[in-house]
C-alpha positions, 0 to 999 in steps of 0.5 A, spaced: 510 530 489 503 530 485 498 524 486 496 520 480 489 519 479 486 514 475 480 515 470 476 511 475 478 515 481 476 521 477 470 519 476 468 517 483 470 524 485 467 528 480 460 527 484 463 531 489 462 537 485 455 536 484 453 536 492 454 542 497 460 543 501 457 540 508 455 534 504 463 533 502 465 534 509 460 528 511 463 524 506 470 526 509 467 523 516 464 517 513 471 516 509 475 517 516 470 512 519 472 507 513 479 508 514 478 506 522 473 501 522 472 499 514 465 500 510 459 501 513 453 500 508 448 503 513 451 510 512 451 509 504 444 508 504 442 513 509 446 518 505 444 516 498 436 517 501 438 524 503 441 526 496 436 522 492 442 518 488 443 510 488 448 507 494 453 505 489 454 513 487 455 514 494 460 508 496 464 510 490 465 517 492 467 516 499 472 510 496 475 516 492 475 521 497 478 516 502 483 514 496 485 521 495 486 522 503 490 516 504 495 517 498 496 524 500 497 522 507 502 517 505 506 521 501 505 527 505 503 532 500 504 539 501 498 544 499 501 546 492 502 539 490 495 537 493 492 543 489 495 541 483 493 534 483 486 535 484 486 541 479 485 536 473 478 534 477 475 541 475 473 543 482 471 550 483 476 554 488 472 553 494 471 545 493 479 545 492 480 549 498 475 545 503 478 538 500 485 541 502 483 543 509 480 536 510 486 533 508 490 537 513 486 536 518 486 529 518 493 527 515 496 526 521 491 521 524 491 517 517 498 517 518 498 514 525 492 509 523 496 507 517 503 506 521 499 502 526 496 497 521 503 496 517 506 489 518 513 490 521 516 484 518 524 482 518 527 485 512 533 483 508 540 487 509 545 483 507 547 476 504 554 472 504 555 466 501 561 460 500 561 455 495 564 448 498 565 442 494 567 435 496 571 432 491 573 425 494 573 421 500 577 415 503 571 410 500 569 414 494 575 417 490 571 421 484 565 424 487 563 431 487 558 434 492 557 441 492 554 445 497 552 452 498 553 456 505 549 462 505 549 467 511 543 471 511 543 478 515 536 481 517 533 486 521 527 487 525 525 493 529 532 495 529 534 488 531 539 485 527 539 477 526 544 472 522 541 466 519 546 460 516 543 456 511 547 450 508 543 447 501 545 444 495 545 447 488 538 443 486 534 446 492 538 453 491 535 453 484 528 451 487 528 457 492 530 462 486 525 460 482 520 460 488 522 467 489 522 469 482 515 467 482 513 471 488 516 477 485 512 476 479 506 475 483 507 481 487 507 485 481 500 483 479 494 488 479 491 484 484 497 484 489 498 492 488 491 493 490 492 489 496 498 492 498 495 499 497 490 498 502 495 495 507 501 500 506 
């Protein structure tokens, strides 16, 4: 599976072609530190001073490299797909091989880090429902009281569980609208960025 790199990522990674292979290795080490412990601005400043560039350039290059390593590890990209994905960056063959070697060396550690950071929440497996309506009673001959009985099946860490919920149509409509709003929100650019970071 090929990686999809945005123009922003291509720009961030383009700096790697202007530095020595040893610097790329150092950037990879900093990227791995970023994945494990979060950003370290002191490392960016030190690297920027040594290279004679501004801190933002170093930070963006490290983040671009981190994105490349994380996305490749998430998708378990093979050598051909990895090299085909970064071919559009215009790197020379030596740099392409070095980047693949760095990816191969760190991919299992990145995958284990991503798995340890992922949230294992209950997830939906099935839903059963039944509509009930009380048409009359002794005190009220003409009444309609509809209710909906839901049986929600979920699974968490391989353990299934069943939740029974009884509600009226008004609450069910409100619940449906709330879920549709949440689904629309998760498709937003901001949520996609957050999800990319925690997956």
